[in-house]
C-alpha positions, 0 to 999 in steps of 0.5 A, spaced: 500 500 500 505 504 501 509 503 494 502 504 491 500 510 494 507 513 493 506 513 486 511 519 484 517 515 487 515 509 483 515 513 477 522 516 478 525 510 479 522 507 472 525 514 469 532 512 473 532 505 469 530 508 463 535 513 463 540 508 465 538 504 459 538 510 454 545 512 456 547 505 455 544 505 448 547 512 446 554 509 448 553 503 444 550 507 438 556 511 438 561 506 438 557 502 432 556 508 427 564 509 429 566 502 428 562 499 423 559 505 418 565 509 418 561 515 421 565 521 424 562 524 430 564 529 435 566 524 440 568 529 445 562 533 445 557 527 445 561 524 451 560 530 455 553 530 454 553 523 456 557 524 462 552 530 464 547 525 463 550 520 468 552 525 473 544 527 473 542 520 473 546 518 479 543 524 483 536 521 481 538 515 484 540 518 491 533 522 490 529 515 489 532 512 495 529 517 499 522 516 502 519 523 501 514 523 495 516 527 489 512 532 486 510 533 479 515 539 478 520 534 479 518 529 474 517 535 469 524 537 471 527 529 470 523 529 463 525 536 461 533 534 462 532 527 458 529 531 452 534 537 453 540 531 452 536 528 447 536 534 443 544 536 444 546 529 442 541 530 435 544 537 434 551 533 434 549 528 429 545 531 424 539 534 427 532 532 423 536 528 418 538 523 424 533 517 424 533 517 432 529 524 432 523 521 433 525 518 440 522 525 442 515 521 441 516 516 447 519 521 452 512 525 450 508 519 451 511 517 458 510 525 460 503 524 458 502 518 463 505 521 469 504 528 469 498 533 469 496 536 462 499 543 463 506 540 464 505 535 459 503 541 454 510 545 456 514 539 455 510 538 448 512 545 446 519 544 448 520 538 444 517 542 438 521 548 439 527 543 439 525 540 433 524 546 430 531 549 432 534 542 429 531 543 422 535 550 422 541 548 425 545 542 427 552 539 426 552 535 419 554 527 419 561 526 416 561 520 412 566 517 408 561 514 403 555 519 403 552 514 398 550 509 403 547 515 407 540 512 405 541 505 407 544 507 414 538 512 415 533 506 414 537 501 418 537 507 424 529 508 423 528 500 424 532 500 430 529 507 432 522 504 431 524 498 435 526 502 441 520 506 441 515 501 441 519 497 447 519 504 451 512 505 450 510 498 451 514 497 457 513 504 461 506 506 459 504 498 461 507 499 468 504 506 469 497 503 467 498 497 472 500 501 477 494 506 477 490 500 477 493 497 483 492 504 486 485 504 484 484 497 487 487 499 493 483 505 494 477 501 493 479 496 498 480 502 503 474 505 502 470 499 503 474 497 510 472 505 512 465 503 510 465 497 514 468 501 520 463 506 520 457 501 520 461 497 526 462 504 530 454 506 529 452 499 531 457 500 537 454 506 539 447 504 538 449 498 543 452 502 548 445 506 548 441 500 549 445 498 554 445 504 558 437 504 557 436 497 559 440 497 565 435 499 570 429 494 567 434 489 568 435 491 575 428 491 576 427 484 573 433 481 577 430 484 584 423 481 582 426 474 580 429 474 587 423 475 590 419 470 587 424 465 588 424 466 595 416 466 595 416 460 592 420 456 598 413 458 602 408 458 597 406 452 594 403 455 588 410 458 586 414 451 588 413 448 581 417 454 578 422 454 583 427 451 577 425 456 572 426 462 577 433 460 578 435 459 571 432 466 570 436 469 575 442 465 572 440 469 565 439 475 568 446 475 572 449 473 565 446 480 562 448 484 568 456 481 567 455 483 559 453 490 561 459 490 566 464 488 560 461 493 556 462 499 561 469 496 562 471 496 555 470 503 554 476 505 559 480 498 558 486 497 553 485 489 552 486 483 557 492 479 555 491 472 557 494 465 555 489 461 551 490 455 555 488 458 562 482 463 559 479 458 555 476 453 560 473 459 564 470 462 558 467 455 556 464 454 563 460 461 562 458 460 555 455 453 557 450 457 562 447 460 556 445 454 552 444 448 557 440 444 552 446 444 547 451 438 547 457 441 547 464 438 546 471 441 546 476 437 541 483 437 543 487 441 548 489 449 547 496 450 545 500 452 552 505 457 549 499 461 545 497 468 548 491 472 546 492 480 546 485 481 547 481 475 551 475 479 552 475 481 545 476 474 542 471 472 547 465 476 544 467 474 537 467 466 540 460 468 543 457 470 537 459 464 533 458 459 538 451 462 539 449 462 532 452 454 532 447 453 538 441 456 535 442 453 528 444 446 531 440 445 537 444 438 538 451 438 538 456 444 538 464 443 538 470 447 539 477 446 538 483 451 539 490 450 535 495 453 532 495 454 524 500 449 520 505 455 520 505 456 527 504 464 527 496 464 528 491 461 533 485 458 530 478 457 533 474 452 530 466 452 531 462 446 528 455 445 528 450 440 525 445 445 522 442 445 515 449 448 512 450 455 508 445 457 503 448 458 496 444 465 496 448 468 502 455 465 501 457 472 498 454 476 503 456 473 510 460 478 514 460 483 509 454 487 511 448 485 516 443 480 512 436 479 514 434 471 515 428 468 514 428 467 522 427 474 524 435 475 525 438 482 522 445 479 522 448 484 527 452 479 531 456 476 525 457 482 522 460 485 528 464 479 529 467 479 522 469 487 523 472 485 530 476 480 527 479 484 522 480 490 527 485 484 531 488 483 524 484 476 524 479 473 519 473 469 520 472 463 515 465 460 514 464 453 510 460 447 510 462 442 515 461 436 510 468 434 510 468 432 517 461 431 519 455 429 514 452 436 515 453 443 518 457 449 518 464 450 520 466 457 522 474 458 523 476 464 527 484 466 525 488 471 529 495 472 529 499 471 535 502 478 535 495 481 535 496 486 540 497 492 536 490 491 533 487 490 540 485 497 542 482 499 535 477 493 536 474 496 543 468 500 540 465 494 536 467 488 541 462 491 546 457 491 541 458 484 539 456 482 546 450 486 546 448 484 539 449 476 541 445 477 547 440 481 543 439 475 538 439 470 543 433 474 547 429 475 540 429 467 539 426 465 546 432 465 550 436 459 552 433 453 555 427 454 551 425 450 545 424 455 539 424 454 531 430 451 528 434 455 523 439 454 518 446 455 521 447 461 516 441 465 517 442 465 524 450 466 523 448 472 519 
């Protein structure tokens, strides 16, 4: 991205190499016509011009090595020097009768590719003026056999044509590819910025909702506690004692989620080893879905650390909740290192219906409404949060490891601490989104309509 955005420095590097090739070509051409074609050129003057070109190109190389981007005026100056050196060499070797006089055109084509139109117009005017001067005055070619002048001219035109085609094709093609890469990078950056703006907006909404529901949740928790105490002495309420206890547990989960959301506003992450963090996280999550058969596969890597365990927990909570609502039977979780050993992978699998083909291209890119009433906020925020941690989420069919279902893999770099702070805003919203989705589906411990894994994940 840095190389693409600093386009001026890249163009100047191309000009350096083109000038280097031009200097080599000039020396080869002078030596060839002197040796094989019996053409006597003013060598001291021409070598002086080429020596000045070499000195200027060395200064250009020093400039290319610097990180500061070049301006259009610098590129204009570079091409102006090239046209001036070409004009001087042509003046010393026949002027407009020199077959290489059309080398003005590749230089102007390069200028048109890298400069604004007004600077290009000045270079074009300079080239026209030089051509006009060469037509009036120049050092004539000194040949031992002037009768062969036309044959030499034809051969020179052929070489000139090949050089011009190569210069235009190579440089203009490279510039066009650089522009396409820059446009693609800018489009990707725009898309990421739009996703970040959506995530921030959803995070603000989640924080607002969390503030508004704090008091009602406290009231509900107090009433449920009073009802549970009353059920000990009231025979009419005794059959509901277990339900009231479960209600208190779920209210405690909601309260802890709100506390985490408030703490995220002032904290800078929570670095923990995976092996120590995963077991308490699983125990807490199983309280949310006691009816789901949960299995943990393998053991967590002992030497892996999470830069932001709270943020990772929010993402995994969304993925596991979606899997639980889609499967209603069996959910598995595995934590392992990647094959290269530079990333930690969390794999969540369910036995749901799988991913509908119509939703494959939109998963995680934007909120997607499902046929079961979900709005896709949870999964969208999970993707955004993983990206902020410099990780990714991959959703595929689980048919390679089980007959049906969905496989979600969260991949995070082991050195993700740099991205932890940027994820703070949306991670709190993740938790709220996941819990909001849960409550809209009847809450844990209650039977509800089964949904496809993708629709609930979305």
